[in-house]
N, CA, C and O atoms as a GROMACS GRO file, in nm:
protein
  440
    1UNK      N    1   2.883  13.286  13.820
    1UNK     CA    2   2.764  13.358  13.781
    1UNK      C    3   2.657  13.257  13.744
    1UNK      O    4   2.686  13.156  13.680
    2UNK      N    5   2.536  13.284  13.782
    2UNK     CA    6   2.422  13.196  13.756
    2UNK      C    7   2.338  13.247  13.640
    2UNK      O    8   2.335  13.367  13.611
    3UNK      N    9   2.272  13.156  13.574
    3UNK     CA   10   2.182  13.186  13.463
    3UNK      C   11   2.071  13.280  13.512
    3UNK      O   12   2.023  13.266  13.624
    4UNK      N   13   2.031  13.376  13.428
    4UNK     CA   14   1.924  13.468  13.465
    4UNK      C   15   1.788  13.400  13.470
    4UNK      O   16   1.694  13.455  13.527
    5UNK      N   17   1.777  13.281  13.410
    5UNK     CA   18   1.649  13.211  13.405
    5UNK      C   19   1.641  13.091  13.498
    5UNK      O   20   1.531  13.040  13.522
    6UNK      N   21   1.753  13.044  13.550
    6UNK     CA   22   1.753  12.928  13.640
    6UNK      C   23   1.876  12.936  13.731
    6UNK      O   24   1.940  13.040  13.739
    7UNK      N   25   1.909  12.828  13.797
    7UNK     CA   26   2.023  12.829  13.890
    7UNK      C   27   2.149  12.764  13.833
    7UNK      O   28   2.249  12.751  13.904
    8UNK      N   29   2.145  12.724  13.708
    8UNK     CA   30   2.262  12.663  13.644
    8UNK      C   31   2.372  12.769  13.623
    8UNK      O   32   2.342  12.888  13.617
    9UNK      N   33   2.497  12.726  13.611
    9UNK     CA   34   2.605  12.822  13.582
    9UNK      C   35   2.584  12.887  13.444
    9UNK      O   36   2.548  12.819  13.348
   10UNK      N   37   2.606  13.015  13.436
   10UNK     CA   38   2.592  13.089  13.310
   10UNK      C   39   2.715  13.066  13.224
   10UNK      O   40   2.828  13.083  13.270
   11UNK      N   41   2.694  13.028  13.100
   11UNK     CA   42   2.805  13.005  13.008
   11UNK      C   43   2.797  13.095  12.885
   11UNK      O   44   2.898  13.114  12.817
   12UNK      N   45   2.680  13.151  12.856
   12UNK     CA   46   2.660  13.232  12.736
   12UNK      C   47   2.588  13.362  12.771
   12UNK      O   48   2.465  13.364  12.778
   13UNK      N   49   2.663  13.468  12.794
   13UNK     CA   50   2.605  13.600  12.819
   13UNK      C   51   2.494  13.598  12.923
   13UNK      O   52   2.385  13.651  12.900
   14UNK      N   53   2.522  13.538  13.036
   14UNK     CA   54   2.427  13.540  13.146
   14UNK      C   55   2.326  13.428  13.146
   14UNK      O   56   2.237  13.425  13.232
   15UNK      N   57   2.336  13.336  13.051
   15UNK     CA   58   2.241  13.224  13.044
   15UNK      C   59   2.316  13.092  13.037
   15UNK      O   60   2.430  13.085  12.990
   16UNK      N   61   2.250  12.987  13.086
   16UNK     CA   62   2.306  12.853  13.072
   16UNK      C   63   2.289  12.809  12.926
   16UNK      O   64   2.221  12.876  12.849
   17UNK      N   65   2.348  12.699  12.890
   17UNK     CA   66   2.343  12.650  12.752
   17UNK      C   67   2.199  12.632  12.704
   17UNK      O   68   2.165  12.678  12.595
   18UNK      N   69   2.117  12.569  12.783
   18UNK     CA   70   1.979  12.542  12.743
   18UNK      C   71   1.898  12.669  12.724
   18UNK      O   72   1.827  12.683  12.624
   19UNK      N   73   1.906  12.762  12.817
   19UNK     CA   74   1.831  12.887  12.804
   19UNK      C   75   1.889  12.976  12.695
   19UNK      O   76   1.815  13.053  12.633
   20UNK      N   77   2.018  12.968  12.672
   20UNK     CA   78   2.078  13.046  12.563
   20UNK      C   79   2.022  13.000  12.429
   20UNK      O   80   1.989  13.083  12.344
   21UNK      N   81   2.011  12.869  12.410
   21UNK     CA   82   1.955  12.817  12.284
   21UNK      C   83   1.811  12.861  12.265
   21UNK      O   84   1.770  12.897  12.155
   22UNK      N   85   1.732  12.857  12.373
   22UNK     CA   86   1.593  12.904  12.365
   22UNK      C   87   1.588  13.053  12.330
   22UNK      O   88   1.506  13.095  12.248
   23UNK      N   89   1.674  13.131  12.391
   23UNK     CA   90   1.679  13.274  12.364
   23UNK      C   91   1.715  13.301  12.218
   23UNK      O   92   1.653  13.385  12.153
   24UNK      N   93   1.814  13.230  12.168
   24UNK     CA   94   1.858  13.251  12.030
   24UNK      C   95   1.750  13.213  11.928
   24UNK      O   96   1.751  13.264  11.816
   25UNK      N   97   1.658  13.125  11.964
   25UNK     CA   98   1.551  13.082  11.872
   25UNK      C   99   1.434  13.180  11.868
   25UNK      O  100   1.348  13.167  11.781
   26UNK      N  101   1.429  13.277  11.957
   26UNK     CA  102   1.320  13.373  11.958
   26UNK      C  103   1.318  13.452  11.827
   26UNK      O  104   1.422  13.492  11.775
   27UNK      N  105   1.198  13.473  11.776
   27UNK     CA  106   1.183  13.548  11.651
   27UNK      C  107   1.236  13.690  11.665
   27UNK      O  108   1.296  13.743  11.572
   28UNK      N  109   1.214  13.751  11.779
   28UNK     CA  110   1.259  13.889  11.798
   28UNK      C  111   1.412  13.899  11.796
   28UNK      O  112   1.467  13.997  11.745
   29UNK      N  113   1.478  13.800  11.852
   29UNK     CA  114   1.625  13.800  11.854
   29UNK      C  115   1.678  13.780  11.713
   29UNK      O  116   1.771  13.849  11.671
   30UNK      N  117   1.620  13.686  11.640
   30UNK     CA  118   1.664  13.663  11.502
   30UNK      C  119   1.638  13.784  11.415
   30UNK      O  120   1.722  13.820  11.333
   31UNK      N  121   1.523  13.848  11.432
   31UNK     CA  122   1.490  13.967  11.353
   31UNK      C  123   1.587  14.081  11.383
   31UNK      O  124   1.629  14.152  11.292
   32UNK      N  125   1.622  14.099  11.510
   32UNK     CA  126   1.717  14.204  11.547
   32UNK      C  127   1.853  14.179  11.482
   32UNK      O  128   1.918  14.273  11.436
   33UNK      N  129   1.896  14.055  11.480
   33UNK     CA  130   2.026  14.023  11.416
   33UNK      C  131   2.022  14.053  11.267
   33UNK      O  132   2.120  14.103  11.211
   34UNK      N  133   1.912  14.022  11.202
   34UNK     CA  134   1.899  14.051  11.059
   34UNK      C  135   1.902  14.202  11.036
   34UNK      O  136   1.970  14.249  10.945
   35UNK      N  137   1.829  14.278  11.118
   35UNK     CA  138   1.829  14.424  11.104
   35UNK      C  139   1.968  14.482  11.123
   35UNK      O  140   2.010  14.569  11.047
   36UNK      N  141   2.039  14.433  11.223
   36UNK     CA  142   2.176  14.483  11.247
   36UNK      C  143   2.268  14.452  11.129
   36UNK      O  144   2.349  14.536  11.092
   37UNK      N  145   2.255  14.334  11.072
   37UNK     CA  146   2.339  14.297  10.958
   37UNK      C  147   2.312  14.389  10.839
   37UNK      O  148   2.405  14.430  10.770
   38UNK      N  149   2.186  14.422  10.816
   38UNK     CA  150   2.151  14.513  10.707
   38UNK      C  151   2.208  14.652  10.734
   38UNK      O  152   2.264  14.714  10.644
   39UNK      N  153   2.194  14.700  10.856
   39UNK     CA  154   2.246  14.832  10.890
   39UNK      C  155   2.397  14.839  10.873
   39UNK      O  156   2.450  14.940  10.826
   40UNK      N  157   2.466  14.734  10.910
   40UNK     CA  158   2.612  14.732  10.894
   40UNK      C  159   2.649  14.738  10.747
   40UNK      O  160   2.740  14.812  10.708
   41UNK      N  161   2.578  14.661  10.664
   41UNK     CA  162   2.609  14.662  10.521
   41UNK      C  163   2.581  14.799  10.460
   41UNK      O  164   2.656  14.844  10.373
   42UNK      N  165   2.475  14.865  10.503
   42UNK     CA  166   2.435  14.991  10.443
   42UNK      C  167   2.517  15.108  10.496
   42UNK      O  168   2.556  15.195  10.418
   43UNK      N  169   2.543  15.112  10.626
   43UNK     CA  170   2.602  15.231  10.686
   43UNK      C  171   2.749  15.217  10.724
   43UNK      O  172   2.808  15.315  10.770
   44UNK      N  173   2.809  15.102  10.708
   44UNK     CA  174   2.947  15.082  10.750
   44UNK      C  175   3.043  15.116  10.636
   44UNK      O  176   3.039  15.054  10.529
   45UNK      N  177   3.128  15.214  10.659
   45UNK     CA  178   3.228  15.249  10.560
   45UNK      C  179   3.326  15.135  10.535
   45UNK      O  180   3.368  15.112  10.422
   46UNK      N  181   3.362  15.063  10.642
   46UNK     CA  182   3.454  14.951  10.629
   46UNK      C  183   3.393  14.840  10.544
   46UNK      O  184   3.461  14.781  10.461
   47UNK      N  185   3.265  14.810  10.566
   47UNK     CA  186   3.198  14.705  10.488
   47UNK      C  187   3.190  14.744  10.341
   47UNK      O  188   3.210  14.660  10.253
   48UNK      N  189   3.160  14.870  10.314
   48UNK     CA  190   3.153  14.915  10.174
   48UNK      C  191   3.290  14.908  10.107
   48UNK      O  192   3.299  14.869   9.991
   49UNK      N  193   3.396  14.945  10.179
   49UNK     CA  194   3.530  14.937  10.121
   49UNK      C  195   3.569  14.792  10.094
   49UNK      O  196   3.626  14.761   9.990
   50UNK      N  197   3.537  14.701  10.189
   50UNK     CA  198   3.566  14.558  10.166
   50UNK      C  199   3.495  14.507  10.041
   50UNK      O  200   3.554  14.433   9.962
   51UNK      N  201   3.368  14.547  10.022
   51UNK     CA  202   3.293  14.504   9.904
   51UNK      C  203   3.355  14.559   9.777
   51UNK      O  204   3.365  14.488   9.677
   52UNK      N  205   3.397  14.684   9.780
   52UNK     CA  206   3.459  14.747   9.664
   52UNK      C  207   3.591  14.679   9.629
   52UNK      O  208   3.618  14.650   9.512
   53UNK      N  209   3.673  14.654   9.729
   53UNK     CA  210   3.802  14.587   9.707
   53UNK      C  211   3.778  14.444   9.656
   53UNK      O  212   3.849  14.397   9.567
   54UNK      N  213   3.678  14.376   9.711
   54UNK     CA  214   3.645  14.241   9.666
   54UNK      C  215   3.600  14.240   9.521
   54UNK      O  216   3.638  14.150   9.446
   55UNK      N  217   3.521  14.338   9.480
   55UNK     CA  218   3.473  14.345   9.342
   55UNK      C  219   3.588  14.374   9.246
   55UNK      O  220   3.588  14.326   9.132
   56UNK      N  221   3.685  14.451   9.291
   56UNK     CA  222   3.800  14.483   9.206
   56UNK      C  223   3.908  14.376   9.210
   56UNK      O  224   3.995  14.372   9.122
   57UNK      N  225   3.904  14.290   9.309
   57UNK     CA  226   4.003  14.184   9.321
   57UNK      C  227   4.126  14.224   9.402
   57UNK      O  228   4.215  14.141   9.424
   58UNK      N  229   4.132  14.348   9.446
   58UNK     CA  230   4.245  14.394   9.526
   58UNK      C  231   4.247  14.544   9.534
   58UNK      O  232   4.158  14.613   9.484
   59UNK      N  233   4.352  14.594   9.598
   59UNK     CA  234   4.367  14.740   9.613
   59UNK      C  235   4.513  14.771   9.640
   59UNK      O  236   4.592  14.683   9.671
   60UNK      N  237   4.547  14.897   9.626
   60UNK     CA  238   4.681  14.943   9.660
   60UNK      C  239   4.682  14.985   9.806
   60UNK      O  240   4.588  15.050   9.854
   61UNK      N  241   4.787  14.947   9.877
   61UNK     CA  242   4.803  14.986  10.016
   61UNK      C  243   4.816  15.138  10.021
   61UNK      O  244   4.894  15.197   9.946
   62UNK      N  245   4.741  15.202  10.109
   62UNK     CA  246   4.742  15.348  10.119
   62UNK      C  247   4.873  15.401  10.176
   62UNK      O  248   4.901  15.521  10.164
   63UNK      N  249   4.954  15.316  10.238
   63UNK     CA  250   5.081  15.362  10.296
   63UNK      C  251   5.200  15.333  10.206
   63UNK      O  252   5.277  15.424  10.172
   64UNK      N  253   5.216  15.208  10.166
   64UNK     CA  254   5.336  15.172  10.089
   64UNK      C  255   5.311  15.161   9.939
   64UNK      O  256   5.406  15.157   9.861
   65UNK      N  257   5.185  15.156   9.898
   65UNK     CA  258   5.153  15.151   9.756
   65UNK      C  259   5.158  15.014   9.693
   65UNK      O  260   5.136  15.001   9.572
   66UNK      N  261   5.186  14.910   9.772
   66UNK     CA  262   5.193  14.776   9.713
   66UNK      C  263   5.053  14.726   9.680
   66UNK      O  264   4.955  14.763   9.745
   67UNK      N  265   5.044  14.641   9.579
   67UNK     CA  266   4.917  14.582   9.539
   67UNK      C  267   4.884  14.468   9.635
   67UNK      O  268   4.966  14.378   9.656
   68UNK      N  269   4.764  14.471   9.693
   68UNK     CA  270   4.723  14.371   9.791
   68UNK      C  271   4.597  14.303   9.737
   68UNK      O  272   4.501  14.370   9.700
   69UNK      N  273   4.598  14.170   9.734
   69UNK     CA  274   4.481  14.096   9.686
   69UNK      C  275   4.365  14.111   9.784
   69UNK      O  276   4.384  14.133   9.903
   70UNK      N  277   4.245  14.099   9.731
   70UNK     CA  278   4.124  14.123   9.810
   70UNK      C  279   4.112  14.032   9.931
   70UNK      O  280   4.061  14.074  10.034
   71UNK      N  281   4.159  13.908   9.921
   71UNK     CA  282   4.141  13.815  10.033
   71UNK      C  283   4.239  13.839  10.147
   71UNK      O  284   4.224  13.779  10.253
   72UNK      N  285   4.340  13.924  10.128
   72UNK     CA  286   4.435  13.951  10.236
   72UNK      C  287   4.446  14.100  10.272
   72UNK      O  288   4.528  14.136  10.356
   73UNK      N  289   4.366  14.185  10.209
   73UNK     CA  290   4.373  14.328  10.239
   73UNK      C  291   4.313  14.355  10.378
   73UNK      O  292   4.214  14.292  10.417
   74UNK      N  293   4.372  14.448  10.450
   74UNK     CA  294   4.319  14.490  10.579
   74UNK      C  295   4.251  14.626  10.559
   74UNK      O  296   4.309  14.717  10.499
   75UNK      N  297   4.130  14.640  10.609
   75UNK     CA  298   4.060  14.768  10.604
   75UNK      C  299   4.086  14.838  10.736
   75UNK      O  300   4.053  14.786  10.843
   76UNK      N  301   4.145  14.957  10.728
   76UNK     CA  302   4.188  15.032  10.846
   76UNK      C  303   4.108  15.160  10.860
   76UNK      O  304   4.074  15.223  10.760
   77UNK      N  305   4.079  15.198  10.983
   77UNK     CA  306   4.017  15.328  11.010
   77UNK      C  307   4.130  15.429  11.029
   77UNK      O  308   4.216  15.412  11.116
   78UNK      N  309   4.131  15.534  10.948
   78UNK     CA  310   4.236  15.637  10.955
   78UNK      C  311   4.245  15.691  11.097
   78UNK      O  312   4.353  15.694  11.156
   79UNK      N  313   4.132  15.733  11.152
   79UNK     CA  314   4.126  15.768  11.294
   79UNK      C  315   4.052  15.651  11.360
   79UNK      O  316   3.934  15.632  11.334
   80UNK      N  317   4.120  15.574  11.444
   80UNK     CA  318   4.060  15.454  11.501
   80UNK      C  319   3.928  15.482  11.574
   80UNK      O  320   3.911  15.587  11.635
   81UNK      N  321   3.836  15.387  11.565
   81UNK     CA  322   3.708  15.399  11.633
   81UNK      C  323   3.728  15.418  11.783
   81UNK      O  324   3.654  15.492  11.847
   82UNK      N  325   3.827  15.350  11.838
   82UNK     CA  326   3.855  15.358  11.981
   82UNK      C  327   3.903  15.497  12.023
   82UNK      O  328   3.900  15.532  12.141
   83UNK      N  329   3.949  15.576  11.927
   83UNK     CA  330   3.997  15.710  11.957
   83UNK      C  331   3.902  15.817  11.903
   83UNK      O  332   3.942  15.931  11.882
   84UNK      N  333   3.777  15.779  11.881
   84UNK     CA  334   3.676  15.876  11.840
   84UNK      C  335   3.648  15.883  11.692
   84UNK      O  336   3.570  15.968  11.649
   85UNK      N  337   3.710  15.798  11.612
   85UNK     CA  338   3.684  15.798  11.469
   85UNK      C  339   3.548  15.741  11.437
   85UNK      O  340   3.487  15.674  11.521
   86UNK      N  341   3.500  15.766  11.317
   86UNK     CA  342   3.370  15.716  11.274
   86UNK      C  343   3.388  15.613  11.164
   86UNK      O  344   3.490  15.612  11.095
   87UNK      N  345   3.288  15.529  11.148
   87UNK     CA  346   3.292  15.426  11.045
   87UNK      C  347   3.228  15.481  10.917
   87UNK      O  348   3.121  15.438  10.876
   88UNK      N  349   3.297  15.577  10.856
   88UNK     CA  350   3.248  15.642  10.735
   88UNK      C  351   3.343  15.614  10.620
   88UNK      O  352   3.456  15.569  10.640
   89UNK      N  353   3.296  15.642  10.499
   89UNK     CA  354   3.379  15.619  10.380
   89UNK      C  355   3.508  15.699  10.382
   89UNK      O  356   3.610  15.652  10.332
   90UNK      N  357   3.505  15.818  10.439
   90UNK     CA  358   3.624  15.903  10.439
   90UNK      C  359   3.724  15.866  10.548
   90UNK      O  360   3.834  15.921  10.552
   91UNK      N  361   3.686  15.774  10.637
   91UNK     CA  362   3.775  15.736  10.748
   91UNK      C  363   3.826  15.593  10.735
   91UNK      O  364   3.878  15.538  10.832
   92UNK      N  365   3.814  15.532  10.618
   92UNK     CA  366   3.866  15.396  10.599
   92UNK      C  367   3.962  15.394  10.481
   92UNK      O  368   3.950  15.472  10.387
   93UNK      N  369   4.059  15.303  10.490
   93UNK     CA  370   4.159  15.290  10.384
   93UNK      C  371   4.207  15.146  10.377
   93UNK      O  372   4.207  15.075  10.478
   94UNK      N  373   4.247  15.101  10.257
   94UNK     CA  374   4.304  14.967  10.246
   94UNK      C  375   4.452  14.969  10.281
   94UNK      O  376   4.526  15.057  10.237
   95UNK      N  377   4.495  14.871  10.360
   95UNK     CA  378   4.637  14.859  10.396
   95UNK      C  379   4.681  14.715  10.381
   95UNK      O  380   4.601  14.623  10.395
   96UNK      N  381   4.810  14.695  10.351
   96UNK     CA  382   4.867  14.561  10.358
   96UNK      C  383   4.882  14.526  10.506
   96UNK      O  384   4.879  14.615  10.591
   97UNK      N  385   4.898  14.400  10.536
   97UNK     CA  386   4.900  14.358  10.677
   97UNK      C  387   5.016  14.422  10.755
   97UNK      O  388   4.997  14.464  10.869
   98UNK      N  389   5.132  14.430  10.696
   98UNK     CA  390   5.249  14.489  10.764
   98UNK      C  391   5.227  14.636  10.797
   98UNK      O  392   5.258  14.680  10.908
   99UNK      N  393   5.173  14.712  10.702
   99UNK     CA  394   5.146  14.853  10.726
   99UNK      C  395   5.036  14.871  10.830
   99UNK      O  396   5.039  14.965  10.909
  100UNK      N  397   4.938  14.780  10.830
  100UNK     CA  398   4.830  14.788  10.928
  100UNK      C  399   4.884  14.767  11.070
  100UNK      O  400   4.844  14.838  11.162
  101UNK      N  401   4.972  14.672  11.086
  101UNK     CA  402   5.033  14.648  11.218
  101UNK      C  403   5.114  14.771  11.262
  101UNK      O  404   5.105  14.814  11.377
  102UNK      N  405   5.193  14.827  11.169
  102UNK     CA  406   5.274  14.946  11.202
  102UNK      C  407   5.186  15.064  11.240
  102UNK      O  408   5.213  15.131  11.339
  103UNK      N  409   5.080  15.089  11.162
  103UNK     CA  410   4.992  15.202  11.190
  103UNK      C  411   4.919  15.186  11.322
  103UNK      O  412   4.906  15.282  11.399
  104UNK      N  413   4.871  15.066  11.350
  104UNK     CA  414   4.803  15.040  11.477
  104UNK      C  415   4.897  15.065  11.594
  104UNK      O  416   4.857  15.122  11.696
  105UNK      N  417   5.022  15.023  11.580
  105UNK     CA  418   5.122  15.050  11.683
  105UNK      C  419   5.144  15.197  11.703
  105UNK      O  420   5.158  15.243  11.817
  106UNK      N  421   5.149  15.274  11.594
  106UNK     CA  422   5.168  15.419  11.603
  106UNK      C  423   5.046  15.485  11.668
  106UNK      O  424   5.060  15.576  11.750
  107UNK      N  425   4.926  15.440  11.630
  107UNK     CA  426   4.803  15.500  11.682
  107UNK      C  427   4.790  15.484  11.833
  107UNK      O  428   4.743  15.574  11.903
  108UNK      N  429   4.831  15.369  11.883
  108UNK     CA  430   4.806  15.337  12.023
  108UNK      C  431   4.932  15.339  12.110
  108UNK      O  432   4.928  15.292  12.224
  109UNK      N  433   5.042  15.390  12.059
  109UNK     CA  434   5.162  15.399  12.141
  109UNK      C  435   5.158  15.525  12.227
  109UNK      O  436   5.106  15.628  12.186
  110UNK      N  437   5.213  15.512  12.346
  110UNK     CA  438   5.230  15.617  12.441
  110UNK      C  439   5.134  15.723  12.450
  110UNK      O  440   5.149  15.813  12.533
   0.00000   0.00000   0.00000
């Protein structure tokens, strides 16, 4: 695949290294990234749960009940986003890593 701006091979989302760096420096691109980051913090149920768990220092696993420290807790979507779930406060839960692996396997099996 060739760069959209020149004939060099594309290495970064349709652009060569040089044109990708120029694209990333555009004010409009940087502003869009900042806006997206704010929207994620404000509207993401998973981000809000992570912040809450971080402020508390940990949480109880919603499946097994074990205490999980904030730096290793997994935030899980009760109904996975890939299966039509939404990123809302009522669709996220804290899980320990083992329970998260088990639940993901159950969600996406057969």
